[in-house]
MOPAC internal coordinates of N, CA, C and O (Angstrom, degrees):
PM7 1SCF
backbone

  N    0.0000 0     0.00 0     0.00 0    0    0    0
  C    1.4218 1     0.00 0     0.00 0    1    0    0
  C    1.5304 1   108.08 1     0.00 0    2    1    0
  O    1.2310 1   120.60 1   -42.17 1    3    2    1
  N    1.3576 1   116.45 1   137.83 1    3    2    1
  C    1.4575 1   121.11 1   178.88 1    5    3    2
  C    1.5258 1   110.21 1   -77.64 1    6    5    3
  O    1.2310 1   120.57 1   -35.54 1    7    6    5
  N    1.3303 1   116.52 1   144.46 1    7    6    5
  C    1.4588 1   117.98 1   175.83 1    9    7    6
  C    1.5310 1   109.65 1   -70.58 1   10    9    7
  O    1.2310 1   120.92 1   -31.89 1   11   10    9
  N    1.3068 1   115.85 1   148.11 1   11   10    9
  C    1.4535 1   122.16 1  -179.62 1   13   11   10
  C    1.5247 1   108.20 1   -96.99 1   14   13   11
  O    1.2310 1   120.94 1   -50.16 1   15   14   13
  N    1.3288 1   115.81 1   129.84 1   15   14   13
  C    1.4552 1   120.16 1   175.92 1   17   15   14
  C    1.5066 1   108.91 1  -107.32 1   18   17   15
  O    1.2310 1   121.10 1   -39.15 1   19   18   17
  N    1.2878 1   115.50 1   140.85 1   19   18   17
  C    1.4537 1   121.47 1  -177.98 1   21   19   18
  C    1.5282 1   109.38 1  -106.66 1   22   21   19
  O    1.2310 1   120.90 1   -41.59 1   23   22   21
  N    1.3089 1   115.88 1   138.41 1   23   22   21
  C    1.4542 1   121.97 1   174.68 1   25   23   22
  C    1.5351 1   107.62 1   -84.58 1   26   25   23
  O    1.2310 1   120.74 1   -78.11 1   27   26   25
  N    1.3095 1   116.19 1   101.89 1   27   26   25
  C    1.4629 1   119.17 1  -175.20 1   29   27   26
  C    1.5175 1   112.21 1   -76.49 1   30   29   27
  O    1.2310 1   119.57 1   169.42 1   31   30   29
  N    1.3162 1   118.42 1   -10.58 1   31   30   29
  C    1.4841 1   122.17 1   178.37 1   33   31   30
  C    1.5241 1   111.42 1   -92.08 1   34   33   31
  O    1.2310 1   119.37 1   179.09 1   35   34   33
  N    1.3247 1   118.82 1    -0.91 1   35   34   33
  C    1.4579 1   121.90 1  -177.36 1   37   35   34
  C    1.5221 1   111.24 1   -67.70 1   38   37   35
  O    1.2310 1   120.91 1   -35.73 1   39   38   37
  N    1.3164 1   115.86 1   144.27 1   39   38   37
  C    1.4432 1   121.49 1   176.14 1   41   39   38
  C    1.5165 1   107.79 1  -102.70 1   42   41   39
  O    1.2310 1   119.78 1   -45.52 1   43   42   41
  N    1.3141 1   118.03 1   134.48 1   43   42   41
  C    1.4482 1   120.72 1  -178.35 1   45   43   42
  C    1.5086 1   110.90 1  -122.39 1   46   45   43
  O    1.2310 1   121.32 1   -35.78 1   47   46   45
  N    1.3268 1   115.07 1   144.22 1   47   46   45
  C    1.4569 1   121.08 1   177.54 1   49   47   46
  C    1.5237 1   109.44 1   -83.11 1   50   49   47
  O    1.2310 1   120.91 1     1.32 1   51   50   49
  N    1.3267 1   115.87 1  -178.68 1   51   50   49
  C    1.4710 1   118.72 1  -179.65 1   53   51   50
  C    1.5182 1   113.37 1   -63.50 1   54   53   51
  O    1.2310 1   120.45 1   160.90 1   55   54   53
  N    1.3508 1   116.75 1   -19.10 1   55   54   53
  C    1.4710 1   120.34 1   176.27 1   57   55   54
  C    1.5356 1   111.28 1   -90.42 1   58   57   55
  O    1.2310 1   121.06 1  -169.60 1   59   58   57
  N    1.3319 1   115.57 1    10.40 1   59   58   57
  C    1.4618 1   121.68 1   178.89 1   61   59   58
  C    1.5350 1   110.80 1    60.97 1   62   61   59
  O    1.2310 1   120.94 1  -143.92 1   63   62   61
  N    1.3368 1   115.80 1    36.08 1   63   62   61
  C    1.4587 1   121.76 1   177.58 1   65   63   62
  C    1.5108 1   109.14 1  -115.78 1   66   65   63
  O    1.2310 1   120.25 1   -34.78 1   67   66   65
  N    1.3290 1   117.13 1   145.22 1   67   66   65
  C    1.4627 1   118.09 1   176.99 1   69   67   66
  C    1.5308 1   109.96 1   -59.02 1   70   69   67
  O    1.2310 1   121.59 1   -42.60 1   71   70   69
  N    1.3382 1   114.56 1   137.40 1   71   70   69
  C    1.4627 1   118.14 1   177.46 1   73   71   70
  C    1.5126 1   109.77 1   -72.42 1   74   73   71
  O    1.2310 1   120.73 1   -31.06 1   75   74   73
  N    1.3213 1   116.21 1   148.94 1   75   74   73
  C    1.4533 1   120.63 1  -179.50 1   77   75   74
  C    1.5211 1   109.12 1  -107.19 1   78   77   75
  O    1.2310 1   121.60 1   -30.30 1   79   78   77
  N    1.3312 1   114.54 1   149.70 1   79   78   77
  C    1.4704 1   119.96 1   173.71 1   81   79   78
  C    1.5060 1   108.49 1   -68.30 1   82   81   79
  O    1.2310 1   120.11 1   -32.30 1   83   82   81
  N    1.3320 1   117.39 1   147.70 1   83   82   81
  C    1.4541 1   120.93 1   178.61 1   85   83   82
  C    1.5181 1   111.42 1   -59.04 1   86   85   83
  O    1.2310 1   120.20 1   146.13 1   87   86   85
  N    1.3423 1   117.21 1   -33.87 1   87   86   85
  C    1.4570 1   120.79 1   179.68 1   89   87   86
  C    1.5165 1   111.91 1   -65.82 1   90   89   87
  O    1.2310 1   120.26 1   156.94 1   91   90   89
  N    1.3316 1   117.10 1   -23.06 1   91   90   89
  C    1.4679 1   121.42 1  -174.86 1   93   91   90
  C    1.5281 1   112.53 1   -93.79 1   94   93   91
  O    1.2310 1   119.60 1   177.73 1   95   94   93
  N    1.3442 1   118.38 1    -2.27 1   95   94   93
  C    1.4513 1   119.82 1  -175.33 1   97   95   94
  C    1.5210 1   113.40 1  -100.53 1   98   97   95
  O    1.2310 1   119.51 1   178.45 1   99   98   97
  N    1.3032 1   118.55 1    -1.55 1   99   98   97
  C    1.4653 1   121.68 1   176.82 1  101   99   98
  C    1.5115 1   109.38 1   -63.51 1  102  101   99
  O    1.2310 1   120.58 1   -42.94 1  103  102  101
  N    1.3501 1   116.50 1   137.06 1  103  102  101
  C    1.4644 1   119.29 1  -176.74 1  105  103  102
  C    1.5145 1   112.57 1   -61.51 1  106  105  103
  O    1.2310 1   120.22 1   157.87 1  107  106  105
  N    1.3408 1   117.19 1   -22.13 1  107  106  105
  C    1.4631 1   118.59 1   179.21 1  109  107  106
  C    1.5370 1   110.95 1   -76.60 1  110  109  107
  O    1.2310 1   120.40 1   156.70 1  111  110  109
  N    1.3552 1   116.84 1   -23.30 1  111  110  109
  C    1.4588 1   119.07 1   178.92 1  113  111  110
  C    1.5236 1   113.10 1   -96.38 1  114  113  111
  O    1.2310 1   120.18 1   172.07 1  115  114  113
  N    1.3125 1   117.27 1    -7.93 1  115  114  113
  C    1.4552 1   120.46 1   178.57 1  117  115  114
  C    1.4984 1   108.92 1   -74.43 1  118  117  115
  O    1.2310 1   120.94 1   -56.00 1  119  118  117
  N    1.3087 1   115.80 1   124.00 1  119  118  117
  C    1.4565 1   121.28 1  -176.79 1  121  119  118
  C    1.5257 1   109.60 1  -118.40 1  122  121  119
  O    1.2310 1   120.29 1   -36.07 1  123  122  121
  N    1.3237 1   117.04 1   143.93 1  123  122  121
  C    1.4777 1   119.38 1   175.83 1  125  123  122
  C    1.5102 1   110.17 1   -69.26 1  126  125  123
  O    1.2310 1   120.71 1   -27.61 1  127  126  125
  N    1.3127 1   116.26 1   152.39 1  127  126  125
  C    1.4563 1   119.29 1   177.22 1  129  127  126
  C    1.5297 1   111.63 1   -57.55 1  130  129  127
  O    1.2310 1   119.54 1   -43.07 1  131  130  129
  N    1.3226 1   118.49 1   136.93 1  131  130  129
  C    1.4685 1   120.31 1  -175.79 1  133  131  130
  C    1.5310 1   113.92 1   -69.39 1  134  133  131
  O    1.2310 1   119.71 1   160.72 1  135  134  133
  N    1.3158 1   118.17 1   -19.28 1  135  134  133
  C    1.4695 1   119.84 1  -178.40 1  137  135  134
  C    1.5299 1   113.35 1   -76.35 1  138  137  135
  O    1.2310 1   120.39 1   166.97 1  139  138  137
  N    1.3376 1   116.85 1   -13.03 1  139  138  137
  C    1.4663 1   119.57 1   179.32 1  141  139  138
  C    1.5286 1   110.76 1   -73.16 1  142  141  139
  O    1.2310 1   121.87 1   -25.75 1  143  142  141
  N    1.3116 1   114.02 1   154.25 1  143  142  141
  C    1.4799 1   119.39 1   175.52 1  145  143  142
  C    1.5287 1   108.20 1   -63.21 1  146  145  143
  O    1.2310 1   120.34 1   -18.25 1  147  146  145
  N    1.3056 1   116.95 1   161.75 1  147  146  145
  C    1.4526 1   120.96 1   179.38 1  149  147  146
  C    1.5364 1   110.80 1   -58.42 1  150  149  147
  O    1.2310 1   120.56 1   136.33 1  151  150  149
  N    1.3157 1   116.53 1   -43.67 1  151  150  149
  C    1.4738 1   120.80 1   178.71 1  153  151  150
  C    1.5257 1   111.36 1   -60.54 1  154  153  151
  O    1.2310 1   120.26 1   136.26 1  155  154  153
  N    1.3163 1   117.10 1   -43.74 1  155  154  153
  C    1.4681 1   119.31 1  -178.75 1  157  155  154
  C    1.5412 1   111.30 1   -74.78 1  158  157  155
  O    1.2310 1   119.92 1   152.34 1  159  158  157
  N    1.3194 1   117.76 1   -27.66 1  159  158  157
  C    1.4844 1   118.04 1   174.11 1  161  159  158
  C    1.5062 1   109.36 1   -65.12 1  162  161  159
  O    1.2310 1   119.74 1   138.43 1  163  162  161
  N    1.3462 1   118.09 1   -41.57 1  163  162  161
  C    1.4509 1   120.78 1   178.26 1  165  163  162
  C    1.5454 1   110.48 1   -64.38 1  166  165  163
  O    1.2310 1   120.86 1   135.88 1  167  166  165
  N    1.3393 1   115.96 1   -44.12 1  167  166  165
  C    1.4578 1   120.43 1   178.96 1  169  167  166
  C    1.5033 1   110.79 1   -60.82 1  170  169  167
  O    1.2310 1   120.70 1   132.39 1  171  170  169
  N    1.3380 1   116.26 1   -47.61 1  171  170  169
  C    1.4677 1   122.55 1  -179.58 1  173  171  170
  C    1.5241 1   110.26 1   -55.66 1  174  173  171
  O    1.2310 1   120.67 1   130.63 1  175  174  173
  N    1.3337 1   116.32 1   -49.37 1  175  174  173
  C    1.4526 1   120.81 1  -178.12 1  177  175  174
  C    1.5268 1   111.51 1   -64.43 1  178  177  175
  O    1.2310 1   120.08 1   139.78 1  179  178  177
  N    1.3374 1   117.44 1   -40.22 1  179  178  177
  C    1.4506 1   121.11 1   178.03 1  181  179  178
  C    1.5226 1   110.98 1   -63.23 1  182  181  179
  O    1.2310 1   120.13 1   134.83 1  183  182  181
  N    1.3104 1   117.36 1   -45.17 1  183  182  181
  C    1.4737 1   121.51 1  -179.33 1  185  183  182
  C    1.5351 1   109.74 1   -63.41 1  186  185  183
  O    1.2310 1   120.37 1   134.54 1  187  186  185
  N    1.3276 1   116.90 1   -45.46 1  187  186  185
  C    1.4585 1   120.54 1  -178.50 1  189  187  186
  C    1.5369 1   110.61 1   -62.50 1  190  189  187
  O    1.2310 1   120.46 1   135.22 1  191  190  189
  N    1.3242 1   116.73 1   -44.78 1  191  190  189
  C    1.4899 1   120.39 1  -178.65 1  193  191  190
  C    1.5229 1   111.31 1   -69.88 1  194  193  191
  O    1.2310 1   119.62 1   133.58 1  195  194  193
  N    1.3354 1   118.33 1   -46.42 1  195  194  193
  C    1.4540 1   121.04 1  -176.04 1  197  195  194
  C    1.5078 1   113.45 1   -67.79 1  198  197  195
  O    1.2310 1   120.57 1   155.49 1  199  198  197
  N    1.3246 1   116.52 1   -24.51 1  199  198  197
  C    1.4648 1   121.12 1  -177.92 1  201  199  198
  C    1.5112 1   112.97 1  -110.84 1  202  201  199
  O    1.2310 1   120.04 1  -170.81 1  203  202  201
  N    1.3318 1   117.52 1     9.19 1  203  202  201
  C    1.4835 1   123.04 1   177.81 1  205  203  202
  C    1.5134 1   111.14 1    49.65 1  206  205  203
  O    1.2310 1   120.52 1  -124.74 1  207  206  205
  N    1.3223 1   116.60 1    55.26 1  207  206  205
  C    1.4549 1   121.52 1  -175.98 1  209  207  206
  C    1.5297 1   114.20 1   -99.34 1  210  209  207
  O    1.2310 1   119.90 1  -177.80 1  211  210  209
  N    1.3324 1   117.80 1     2.20 1  211  210  209
  C    1.4494 1   119.60 1  -171.73 1  213  211  210
  C    1.5289 1   114.25 1   -61.49 1  214  213  211
  O    1.2310 1   119.73 1   157.80 1  215  214  213
  N    1.3229 1   118.11 1   -22.20 1  215  214  213
  C    1.4728 1   120.90 1   179.14 1  217  215  214
  C    1.5224 1   113.65 1  -100.93 1  218  217  215
  O    1.2310 1   120.12 1   178.46 1  219  218  217
  N    1.2970 1   117.38 1    -1.54 1  219  218  217
  C    1.4665 1   121.92 1  -177.04 1  221  219  218
  C    1.5274 1   109.88 1  -105.57 1  222  221  219
  O    1.2310 1   121.22 1   -87.36 1  223  222  221
  N    1.3076 1   115.27 1    92.64 1  223  222  221
  C    1.4647 1   120.07 1  -173.43 1  225  223  222
  C    1.5272 1   113.58 1   -62.43 1  226  225  223
  O    1.2310 1   120.71 1   142.40 1  227  226  225
  N    1.3022 1   116.25 1   -37.60 1  227  226  225
  C    1.4786 1   119.54 1  -179.86 1  229  227  226
  C    1.5294 1   109.94 1   -63.87 1  230  229  227
  O    1.2310 1   120.44 1   136.55 1  231  230  229
  N    1.3384 1   116.76 1   -43.45 1  231  230  229
  C    1.4596 1   119.99 1   179.12 1  233  231  230
  C    1.5294 1   111.97 1   -71.53 1  234  233  231
  O    1.2310 1   120.30 1   148.06 1  235  234  233
  N    1.3410 1   117.03 1   -31.94 1  235  234  233
  C    1.4664 1   119.76 1   174.67 1  237  235  234
  C    1.5470 1   110.57 1   -62.08 1  238  237  235
  O    1.2310 1   121.47 1   140.13 1  239  238  237
  N    1.3297 1   114.79 1   -39.87 1  239  238  237
  C    1.4676 1   118.88 1   177.27 1  241  239  238
  C    1.5116 1   111.11 1   -65.99 1  242  241  239
  O    1.2310 1   120.52 1   144.51 1  243  242  241
  N    1.3113 1   116.61 1   -35.49 1  243  242  241
  C    1.4632 1   120.83 1   179.10 1  245  243  242
  C    1.5347 1   110.77 1   -69.21 1  246  245  243
  O    1.2310 1   120.09 1   139.78 1  247  246  245
  N    1.3280 1   117.43 1   -40.22 1  247  246  245
  C    1.4662 1   121.22 1   176.11 1  249  247  246
  C    1.5343 1   109.30 1   -63.66 1  250  249  247
  O    1.2310 1   120.10 1   138.49 1  251  250  249
  N    1.3226 1   117.42 1   -41.51 1  251  250  249
  C    1.4516 1   121.95 1   178.19 1  253  251  250
  C    1.5197 1   111.18 1   -64.27 1  254  253  251
  O    1.2310 1   120.38 1   138.51 1  255  254  253
  N    1.3373 1   116.88 1   -41.49 1  255  254  253
  C    1.4557 1   120.49 1   178.09 1  257  255  254
  C    1.5195 1   111.00 1   -62.61 1  258  257  255
  O    1.2310 1   120.74 1   139.16 1  259  258  257
  N    1.3257 1   116.19 1   -40.84 1  259  258  257
  C    1.4562 1   120.21 1   178.32 1  261  259  258
  C    1.5139 1   111.09 1   -62.78 1  262  261  259
  O    1.2310 1   120.84 1   134.54 1  263  262  261
  N    1.3478 1   116.00 1   -45.46 1  263  262  261
  C    1.4609 1   120.12 1   179.73 1  265  263  262
  C    1.5380 1   110.67 1   -63.69 1  266  265  263
  O    1.2310 1   120.39 1   137.75 1  267  266  265
  N    1.3056 1   116.86 1   -42.25 1  267  266  265
  C    1.4751 1   120.60 1   176.87 1  269  267  266
  C    1.5296 1   110.65 1   -59.00 1  270  269  267
  O    1.2310 1   120.78 1   136.52 1  271  270  269
  N    1.3173 1   116.12 1   -43.48 1  271  270  269
  C    1.4604 1   120.27 1  -179.57 1  273  271  270
  C    1.5046 1   111.81 1   -63.21 1  274  273  271
  O    1.2310 1   120.69 1   137.05 1  275  274  273
  N    1.3231 1   116.29 1   -42.95 1  275  274  273
  C    1.4594 1   120.49 1   178.92 1  277  275  274
  C    1.5261 1   110.50 1   -62.23 1  278  277  275
  O    1.2310 1   120.82 1   133.90 1  279  278  277
  N    1.3376 1   116.04 1   -46.10 1  279  278  277
  C    1.4836 1   119.15 1   178.75 1  281  279  278
  C    1.5162 1   110.94 1   -60.90 1  282  281  279
  O    1.2310 1   120.12 1   138.72 1  283  282  281
  N    1.3250 1   117.37 1   -41.28 1  283  282  281
  C    1.4811 1   120.28 1  -179.53 1  285  283  282
  C    1.5268 1   109.67 1   -64.28 1  286  285  283
  O    1.2310 1   120.16 1   138.03 1  287  286  285
  N    1.2982 1   117.29 1   -41.97 1  287  286  285
  C    1.4824 1   121.42 1   179.60 1  289  287  286
  C    1.5372 1   108.20 1   -62.37 1  290  289  287
  O    1.2310 1   119.85 1   136.57 1  291  290  289
  N    1.3115 1   117.90 1   -43.43 1  291  290  289
  C    1.4459 1   121.12 1   179.98 1  293  291  290
  C    1.5204 1   112.37 1   -64.66 1  294  293  291
  O    1.2310 1   120.17 1   140.46 1  295  294  293
  N    1.3313 1   117.28 1   -39.54 1  295  294  293
  C    1.4548 1   121.26 1   176.54 1  297  295  294
  C    1.5128 1   110.10 1   -61.07 1  298  297  295
  O    1.2310 1   120.69 1   134.66 1  299  298  297
  N    1.3088 1   116.29 1   -45.34 1  299  298  297
  C    1.4725 1   120.49 1   179.91 1  301  299  298
  C    1.5290 1   110.28 1   -64.86 1  302  301  299
  O    1.2310 1   120.67 1   137.08 1  303  302  301
  N    1.3288 1   116.33 1   -42.92 1  303  302  301
  C    1.4749 1   120.31 1   179.70 1  305  303  302
  C    1.5269 1   112.27 1   -60.21 1  306  305  303
  O    1.2310 1   120.82 1   138.53 1  307  306  305
  N    1.3178 1   116.05 1   -41.47 1  307  306  305
  C    1.4603 1   120.48 1   179.35 1  309  307  306
  C    1.5361 1   112.63 1   -65.03 1  310  309  307
  O    1.2310 1   120.52 1   139.87 1  311  310  309
  N    1.2957 1   116.60 1   -40.13 1  311  310  309
  C    1.4589 1   120.50 1   178.41 1  313  311  310
  C    1.5257 1   109.90 1   -68.66 1  314  313  311
  O    1.2310 1   119.76 1   136.91 1  315  314  313
  N    1.2992 1   118.07 1   -43.09 1  315  314  313
  C    1.4500 1   121.22 1   178.75 1  317  315  314
  C    1.5319 1   110.40 1   -63.56 1  318  317  315
  O    1.2310 1   120.28 1   142.57 1  319  318  317
  N    1.3295 1   117.07 1   -37.43 1  319  318  317
  C    1.4566 1   120.69 1   176.79 1  321  319  318
  C    1.5220 1   112.05 1   -60.94 1  322  321  319
  O    1.2310 1   120.21 1   144.59 1  323  322  321
  N    1.3194 1   117.20 1   -35.41 1  323  322  321
  C    1.4549 1   123.05 1   178.16 1  325  323  322
  C    1.5133 1   113.20 1   -77.93 1  326  325  323
  O    1.2310 1   120.81 1   138.16 1  327  326  325
  N    1.3278 1   116.06 1   -41.84 1  327  326  325
  C    1.4731 1   121.19 1  -173.30 1  329  327  326
  C    1.5196 1   114.72 1   -94.01 1  330  329  327
  O    1.2310 1   120.29 1   162.78 1  331  330  329
  N    1.3200 1   117.05 1   -17.22 1  331  330  329
  C    1.4455 1   120.45 1  -177.16 1  333  331  330
  C    1.5129 1   112.28 1    97.56 1  334  333  331
  O    1.2310 1   121.62 1   -18.88 1  335  334  333
  N    1.3114 1   114.51 1   161.12 1  335  334  333
  C    1.4779 1   119.47 1  -175.66 1  337  335  334
  C    1.5284 1   113.94 1   -83.72 1  338  337  335
  O    1.2310 1   120.70 1   169.71 1  339  338  337
  N    1.3236 1   116.26 1   -10.29 1  339  338  337
  C    1.4829 1   118.79 1   177.79 1  341  339  338
  C    1.5092 1   109.83 1  -124.45 1  342  341  339
  O    1.2310 1   121.32 1   -28.46 1  343  342  341
  N    1.3061 1   115.08 1   151.54 1  343  342  341
  C    1.4624 1   124.07 1   175.93 1  345  343  342
  C    1.5182 1   105.78 1  -112.15 1  346  345  343
  O    1.2310 1   120.79 1   -57.18 1  347  346  345
  N    1.3308 1   116.10 1   122.82 1  347  346  345
  C    1.4561 1   120.12 1  -179.88 1  349  347  346
  C    1.5363 1   107.26 1  -108.64 1  350  349  347
  O    1.2310 1   121.62 1   -58.09 1  351  350  349
  N    1.3371 1   114.50 1   121.91 1  351  350  349
  C    1.4554 1   121.94 1   174.62 1  353  351  350
  C    1.5191 1   107.92 1  -122.79 1  354  353  351
  O    1.2310 1   119.21 1   -16.80 1  355  354  353
  N    1.2851 1   119.11 1   163.20 1  355  354  353
  C    1.4630 1   118.82 1   179.51 1  357  355  354
  C    1.5508 1   111.44 1   -53.86 1  358  357  355
  O    1.2310 1   121.43 1   -63.97 1  359  358  357
  N    1.2843 1   114.86 1   116.03 1  359  358  357
  C    1.4577 1   121.13 1   176.83 1  361  359  358
  C    1.5102 1   116.69 1    89.50 1  362  361  359
  O    1.2310 1   119.95 1   170.10 1  363  362  361
  N    1.3400 1   117.71 1    -9.90 1  363  362  361
  C    1.4580 1   119.79 1   179.34 1  365  363  362
  C    1.5198 1   112.94 1  -141.91 1  366  365  363
  O    1.2310 1   122.43 1   -27.13 1  367  366  365
  N    1.3147 1   112.94 1   152.87 1  367  366  365
  C    1.4517 1   120.88 1   171.07 1  369  367  366
  C    1.5262 1   105.28 1  -132.10 1  370  369  367
  O    1.2310 1   120.51 1   -52.04 1  371  370  369
  N    1.3129 1   116.64 1   127.96 1  371  370  369
  C    1.4538 1   119.32 1  -179.82 1  373  371  370
  C    1.5083 1   109.99 1  -140.26 1  374  373  371
  O    1.2310 1   121.41 1   -17.99 1  375  374  373
  N    1.3124 1   114.91 1   162.01 1  375  374  373
  C    1.4663 1   121.66 1   178.56 1  377  375  374
  C    1.5203 1   109.61 1   -64.10 1  378  377  375
  O    1.2310 1   121.23 1   -36.49 1  379  378  377
  N    1.3118 1   115.25 1   143.51 1  379  378  377
  C    1.4638 1   119.78 1   177.71 1  381  379  378
  C    1.5388 1   108.92 1   -58.70 1  382  381  379
  O    1.2310 1   119.84 1   -48.00 1  383  382  381
  N    1.3229 1   117.91 1   132.00 1  383  382  381
  C    1.4656 1   120.25 1  -177.22 1  385  383  382
  C    1.5426 1   112.56 1   -61.02 1  386  385  383
  O    1.2310 1   119.97 1   152.63 1  387  386  385
  N    1.2971 1   117.65 1   -27.37 1  387  386  385
  C    1.4610 1   119.90 1  -178.77 1  389  387  386
  C    1.5309 1   113.02 1   -73.53 1  390  389  387
  O    1.2310 1   120.22 1   166.82 1  391  390  389
  N    1.3390 1   117.19 1   -13.18 1  391  390  389
  C    1.4595 1   118.89 1   172.33 1  393  391  390
  C    1.5142 1   110.34 1   -61.29 1  394  393  391
  O    1.2310 1   120.68 1   141.46 1  395  394  393
  N    1.3334 1   116.31 1   -38.54 1  395  394  393
  C    1.4656 1   120.47 1   178.13 1  397  395  394
  C    1.5330 1   110.87 1   -68.87 1  398  397  395
  O    1.2310 1   120.55 1   141.47 1  399  398  397
  N    1.3265 1   116.55 1   -38.53 1  399  398  397
  C    1.4740 1   120.57 1   177.42 1  401  399  398
  C    1.5222 1   109.32 1   -61.43 1  402  401  399
  O    1.2310 1   120.72 1   135.92 1  403  402  401
  N    1.3445 1   116.23 1   -44.08 1  403  402  401
  C    1.4482 1   120.40 1  -179.56 1  405  403  402
  C    1.5353 1   110.48 1   -63.39 1  406  405  403
  O    1.2310 1   120.23 1   134.08 1  407  406  405
  N    1.3256 1   117.16 1   -45.92 1  407  406  405
  C    1.4518 1   121.43 1  -179.68 1  409  407  406
  C    1.5142 1   110.93 1   -62.03 1  410  409  407
  O    1.2310 1   120.13 1   131.55 1  411  410  409
  N    1.3260 1   117.35 1   -48.45 1  411  410  409
  C    1.4630 1   121.33 1  -177.93 1  413  411  410
  C    1.5199 1   110.45 1   -64.08 1  414  413  411
  O    1.2310 1   120.20 1   140.38 1  415  414  413
  N    1.2967 1   117.23 1   -39.62 1  415  414  413
  C    1.4808 1   120.67 1  -179.99 1  417  415  414
  C    1.5198 1   111.58 1   -66.14 1  418  417  415
  O    1.2310 1   120.62 1   137.91 1  419  418  417
  N    1.3081 1   116.42 1   -42.09 1  419  418  417
  C    1.4779 1   119.82 1   178.20 1  421  419  418
  C    1.5302 1   110.16 1   -65.69 1  422  421  419
  O    1.2310 1   120.28 1   141.41 1  423  422  421
  N    1.3080 1   117.08 1   -38.59 1  423  422  421
  C    1.4750 1   120.75 1   176.77 1  425  423  422
  C    1.5180 1   110.58 1   -61.82 1  426  425  423
  O    1.2310 1   120.39 1   134.72 1  427  426  425
  N    1.3247 1   116.85 1   -45.28 1  427  426  425
  C    1.4700 1   119.85 1   177.80 1  429  427  426
  C    1.5205 1   111.64 1   -62.43 1  430  429  427
  O    1.2310 1   120.37 1   140.22 1  431  430  429
  N    1.3204 1   116.90 1   -39.78 1  431  430  429
  C    1.4502 1   120.51 1   177.90 1  433  431  430
  C    1.5469 1   110.27 1   -59.64 1  434  433  431
  O    1.2310 1   121.23 1   131.86 1  435  434  433
  N    1.3258 1   115.25 1   -48.14 1  435  434  433
  C    1.4752 1   120.02 1  -178.09 1  437  435  434
  C    1.5222 1   111.24 1   -64.46 1  438  437  435
  O    1.2310 1   119.92 1   141.76 1  439  438  437
  N    1.3278 1   117.75 1   -38.24 1  439  438  437
  C    1.4742 1   119.99 1   178.45 1  441  439  438
  C    1.5316 1   110.22 1   -66.18 1  442  441  439
  O    1.2310 1   120.15 1   139.76 1  443  442  441
  N    1.3153 1   117.31 1   -40.24 1  443  442  441
  C    1.4642 1   119.51 1   179.48 1  445  443  442
  C    1.4997 1   111.22 1   -65.77 1  446  445  443
  O    1.2310 1   120.32 1   136.52 1  447  446  445
  N    1.3325 1   117.00 1   -43.48 1  447  446  445
  C    1.4500 1   121.20 1   179.38 1  449  447  446
  C    1.5433 1   110.24 1   -62.30 1  450  449  447
  O    1.2310 1   120.67 1   138.39 1  451  450  449
  N    1.3244 1   116.33 1   -41.61 1  451  450  449
  C    1.4544 1   120.95 1   178.56 1  453  451  450
  C    1.5392 1   109.81 1   -63.23 1  454  453  451
  O    1.2310 1   120.81 1   136.35 1  455  454  453
  N    1.3178 1   116.05 1   -43.65 1  455  454  453
  C    1.4668 1   119.78 1  -179.12 1  457  455  454
  C    1.5238 1   110.58 1   -66.03 1  458  457  455
  O    1.2310 1   119.87 1   146.74 1  459  458  457
  N    1.3235 1   117.86 1   -33.26 1  459  458  457
  C    1.4547 1   121.11 1   176.93 1  461  459  458
  C    1.5312 1   112.59 1   -73.52 1  462  461  459
  O    1.2310 1   121.56 1   159.89 1  463  462  461
  N    1.3210 1   114.62 1   -20.11 1  463  462  461
  C    1.4670 1   119.45 1   179.98 1  465  463  462
  C    1.5129 1   113.21 1    75.48 1  466  465  463
  O    1.2310 1   120.38 1  -148.60 1  467  466  465
  N    1.2955 1   116.88 1    31.40 1  467  466  465
  C    1.4762 1   120.43 1  -179.76 1  469  467  466
  C    1.5080 1   112.10 1  -114.05 1  470  469  467
  O    1.2310 1   120.10 1   180.00 1  471  470  469

């Protein structure tokens, strides 16, 4: 594991988030995280623009968490679709472990969306 270095000169808001420059908070400059799927990047951008969230860092994190959860659920769903919903080993048959990942991720998505009020 790599050691973690902390930026001791960083300024943090009351939500313990790095403060953003005013130039960087315009909704036209707000960009979805690049690690999200294309579909979730479009969703993220639509939610941020339609709800004027570009200046609300806490809500931006919540939108990102929701998008991450949806992508994770979709990844799990795709693998389960390929591998099947059950895992058969000598002497046992059990539900595919990624079914739980999919369920938990969808639940987190729905909770985030509810908390955002969208």
